[in-house]
C-alpha positions in Angstrom: 52.4 215.4 154.9 51.5 218.7 154.0 52.1 221.0 157.1 49.2 224.0 156.1 47.0 222.7 153.1 45.2 225.5 151.6 41.8 223.7 151.0 39.6 221.2 153.2 37.4 219.7 150.4 38.7 219.4 146.9 37.7 218.3 143.0 40.7 217.6 141.1 40.1 216.4 137.4 42.7 214.6 135.6 42.6 215.2 131.6 42.9 212.8 128.7 46.1 214.3 127.8 47.9 214.2 131.2 47.4 210.6 131.7 47.9 209.4 128.1 51.1 209.0 126.0 51.3 210.7 122.4 50.1 207.3 120.8 46.9 207.7 122.9 47.4 204.5 125.6 47.8 205.3 129.3 51.0 206.3 131.2 51.1 204.7 134.0 54.0 206.7 135.5 52.5 209.6 135.4 49.3 208.3 136.9 51.3 206.8 139.8 52.8 210.0 140.4 49.6 212.0 140.5 48.3 209.2 143.0 51.3 209.7 145.1 50.4 213.3 145.3 46.6 213.0 145.9 47.6 210.2 148.4 49.8 213.1 150.4 47.0 215.5 150.5 44.3 212.6 151.4 46.8 211.8 154.3 46.6 215.8 155.3 43.0 215.6 156.4 41.6 216.9 153.1 38.5 215.1 151.4 39.2 214.7 147.5 37.3 213.4 144.8 38.7 212.7 141.3 37.2 213.0 138.3 39.5 211.5 135.7 39.3 210.8 131.9 41.4 207.7 130.3 38.8 205.0 129.9 39.0 205.2 126.0 42.9 205.4 126.1 42.7 202.5 128.3 40.4 200.3 125.9 42.8 201.4 122.7 45.3 198.4 123.1 42.0 195.9 124.3 40.0 196.0 121.1 39.7 197.0 117.9 36.4 197.8 117.0 34.9 196.9 113.3 33.8 199.8 111.5 31.1 201.8 113.0 29.8 205.6 113.5 32.1 207.7 115.6 30.0 207.5 118.8 29.6 203.8 118.8 33.1 203.6 118.5 33.9 205.5 121.6 31.6 203.9 123.5 33.0 200.3 122.5 36.3 201.5 123.9 35.0 203.6 126.7 32.9 200.3 127.8 36.1 198.2 127.4 38.7 200.4 128.7 36.9 201.7 131.9 37.3 198.4 133.8 41.6 198.2 133.6 41.2 202.2 134.2 39.7 201.6 137.2 42.2 198.6 138.2 45.0 200.5 137.5 43.9 203.3 139.7 42.7 200.5 142.7 46.0 199.1 142.5 48.2 202.5 142.5 46.2 203.8 145.6 46.2 200.8 147.4 49.7 200.8 147.6 49.1 204.0 149.6 46.5 202.1 152.0 43.9 204.1 150.1 40.4 202.9 149.0 38.6 204.3 145.7 35.1 204.1 144.4 33.6 204.0 140.5 30.8 206.6 140.0 29.5 207.2 136.4 27.3 210.1 135.5 25.2 211.5 132.6 24.3 215.3 132.5 20.5 214.1 133.3 21.6 213.3 137.0 22.3 216.9 137.6 19.3 218.2 135.8 16.9 216.0 137.7 16.4 217.6 141.8 15.9 214.1 143.4 18.7 212.4 141.6 21.2 215.2 142.2 20.6 214.9 145.9 20.7 211.3 145.7 24.4 211.8 144.1 25.2 214.3 146.6 24.0 212.1 149.5 26.6 209.2 147.9 29.5 211.2 147.7 29.0 212.7 151.3 28.8 209.0 152.6 31.9 207.9 150.6 33.7 211.2 151.7 32.8 210.2 155.2 34.1 206.8 154.8 37.4 207.6 153.8 36.9 206.7 150.0 38.0 208.4 147.1 35.3 208.7 144.4 36.9 208.8 140.9 34.1 210.1 138.4 33.8 209.3 134.7 31.2 210.4 132.4 28.9 207.4 131.5 30.3 207.0 127.8 28.4 203.8 127.2 24.9 205.6 127.3 25.9 209.5 127.0 25.0 210.5 123.4 24.2 213.8 122.4 21.9 215.9 124.7 23.2 213.2 127.4 26.7 214.0 127.1 28.8 216.6 129.0 30.7 219.0 127.1 33.7 217.3 128.3 34.8 216.1 131.8 35.9 219.5 132.7 32.1 220.6 133.1 31.5 217.2 134.9 33.8 218.5 137.3 32.8 221.8 137.3 29.2 220.6 138.5 30.7 218.2 141.3 32.5 220.7 142.5 29.3 222.9 142.7 27.2 220.4 144.2 29.9 219.2 147.0 30.3 222.7 147.8 34.1 222.0 147.9 37.0 225.0 148.5 38.6 224.5 145.4 38.5 222.9 141.8 41.7 221.8 140.2 41.8 221.3 136.4 45.1 219.0 135.0 45.7 219.7 131.4 48.7 219.2 129.7 49.3 222.8 129.3 50.8 225.6 132.0 47.5 227.3 132.4 45.9 230.5 130.8 47.9 232.4 128.7 47.8 235.7 127.6 48.3 235.0 124.0 49.0 232.0 122.0 50.5 229.2 124.3 53.2 228.3 121.1 54.1 231.9 120.9 57.4 232.3 123.3 56.4 235.7 124.1 53.0 234.5 125.7 52.9 233.9 129.9 50.7 232.2 132.0 48.3 235.0 133.6 48.7 233.5 137.2 45.3 235.0 138.7 42.2 235.9 137.2 39.3 237.8 138.8 35.6 236.5 138.9 34.6 239.8 137.5 36.9 239.8 134.3 35.5 238.4 130.9 37.8 239.8 128.3 40.5 236.6 129.0 37.9 234.9 126.4 39.1 237.0 123.8 43.0 236.0 123.9 42.3 232.1 124.5 42.5 229.8 121.8 39.8 227.3 120.7 41.8 224.8 120.0 40.4 221.5 121.7 43.2 218.7 123.0 44.4 215.7 120.7 42.3 212.8 122.4 39.7 215.0 124.8 36.6 217.0 123.5 37.3 220.0 125.6 39.9 222.9 125.5 41.5 226.0 127.3 38.2 228.1 126.6 35.8 225.6 128.2 37.9 225.1 131.0 38.4 228.7 131.3 34.3 229.2 131.0 33.7 226.4 133.8 36.6 228.0 136.1 34.8 231.5 135.8 31.0 230.0 136.4 32.7 228.3 139.6 34.5 231.3 141.0 31.1 233.5 141.0 29.8 230.9 143.1 32.3 231.4 145.6 34.6 228.2 144.4 38.3 228.8 143.3 39.7 227.1 140.4 43.2 226.2 139.2 44.1 225.5 135.8 47.7 223.9 135.6 50.0 221.3 133.8 49.4 218.1 135.4 52.3 216.3 134.1 54.8 218.8 136.0 56.4 217.2 138.8 54.3 217.8 142.0 51.9 220.3 140.5 49.2 219.1 143.1 51.3 219.4 146.4 52.5 222.8 145.3 48.9 223.8 144.8 48.0 222.5 148.0 50.6 224.0 149.8 49.6 227.8 148.6 52.5 228.2 146.0 51.4 229.8 142.7 51.3 227.3 140.0 49.5 227.7 136.7 46.3 230.0 136.7 44.3 230.8 139.6 40.7 232.0 139.4 39.8 233.8 142.8 36.4 234.5 144.1 34.9 236.8 146.7 31.8 235.6 147.6 29.8 232.2 148.4 26.6 231.1 146.9 23.9 228.7 148.5 23.5 224.9 147.8 19.9 225.9 146.0 22.1 228.8 143.7 24.5 226.1 142.8 22.1 223.5 141.7 20.3 226.4 139.8 23.8 227.9 137.9 24.0 224.1 136.3 20.3 223.6 135.7 20.6 224.8 131.9 18.7 222.4 129.8 15.7 221.8 132.4 14.1 225.0 131.8 10.4 225.2 131.7 9.9 228.6 130.1 11.7 232.0 129.9 11.4 236.0 130.7 12.3 238.6 128.5 13.6 241.5 130.6 14.0 245.5 129.2 17.6 246.9 128.7 17.4 248.9 132.4 16.9 245.5 134.5 19.3 243.5 132.2 21.9 245.9 133.1 21.2 246.3 136.9 20.8 242.4 137.1 24.3 242.1 135.4 26.0 244.8 137.6 27.9 243.2 140.5 28.0 246.2 142.6 24.5 245.7 144.1 22.3 242.4 145.0 19.0 242.5 142.7 15.9 240.3 142.0 14.2 239.8 139.2 11.0 242.3 139.5 7.9 242.2 137.4 8.4 245.9 136.5 11.4 245.0 134.6 9.6 241.9 132.6 8.6 242.6 129.2 7.6 239.1 127.9 6.9 236.1 129.3 7.2 232.9 127.0 6.2 229.4 127.6 4.4 227.9 130.8 5.9 227.0 134.0 4.6 226.6 137.5 6.3 228.0 140.8 9.3 226.4 141.5 10.2 225.6 137.8 13.4 226.7 136.5 13.1 229.5 133.6 15.7 231.3 131.4 16.1 235.1 131.9 16.9 236.7 128.4 17.4 240.7 127.5 15.3 242.4 124.7 17.4 240.3 121.9 16.6 237.3 123.4 20.3 236.4 124.4 20.1 234.6 127.9 21.8 236.5 130.7 20.8 233.9 133.3 18.4 231.4 135.2 16.5 231.4 137.9 13.8 229.4 140.0 10.2 231.3 139.7 8.4 232.1 142.8 5.3 232.1 141.0 3.5 230.6 137.6 3.6 232.0 134.3 0.1 233.3 134.4 0.7 235.7 137.6 3.9 236.7 135.9 2.0 237.7 132.5 -0.3 239.7 135.0 2.1 241.4 136.9 4.3 242.2 133.6 5.8 245.4 133.8 4.0 246.5 137.2 5.6 248.1 140.1 5.1 246.9 143.7 4.8 243.2 142.9 6.7 240.5 144.4 9.7 239.4 142.9 9.5 236.7 140.0 12.9 235.3 140.5 14.5 236.0 144.3 18.1 236.7 144.4 18.7 233.6 146.2 17.6 231.4 143.3 19.0 233.6 140.5 22.2 233.1 138.6 23.5 235.8 136.3 26.1 234.3 133.8 
């Protein structure tokens, strides 16, 4: 048991390179140690949601697909491997008297508000019944625009949806380094504030051996969550007791800290990219004010210079600067016709209220 757990509700994302060996096959010893730690966390009274990769690794020893396109090859291995992956987790958790459930998702589940709420209700019911959901992308049907960037993105979406206290991303790297991780002079950055953006310039864009993600993707997701009020840890899942140490409040890996909290609607809007119905271009002054974290700002018509596309009240729209670079996303308070009518005028109702506005 953990005497004073740091968090009450968490998402734990386990990367492919954490639970697979160098040959790409599942490492059941590492999986067993992680399950043991999660069991301790669960029995300390916390709600735990897992996002686990590894289906393709589990499928590798079972199938040698005939020649096919890369996407089809991945789909075949994932379809075959998802069953033994879940079977392994089920047996390991059962030894700790814990029950798990499988949840498969695609990106569209988070873009549609009804699907989003249905999934949220399902997770709440599972947690209420002391079940640990184990989530993975539905690789069998997820192709091109239906795919998440990787399971880091999926974990971030779930963390925001479930309003957890923290997301823990387990990789085979110790955290975010202040230089090349392979350089002996580089050191792990123990803490990153939500306002800091310069760390991206020192992160290697290199992706993992078997997964689709990399440290840059992880850090971007972590920073996004920190602006929504969710703490994110990036740490090495292969090390002994990483989860126990984080949950006990010990400094492990890199921690992205936060100093504010966002509403449920704002968290959904923050992850609604791809569902926009139109866009609004704002002038330089408005862009600077919206980007400023010193003062709460809504998007007013006086700062808007152009409306693109057609949208209705309640639709999600892009917010771009004069060059067309997206700076945020929000929910329109009225339709595009009225927005064009109010363009550049003072004293008019905000086009996007702060409560429904997310600035990157």
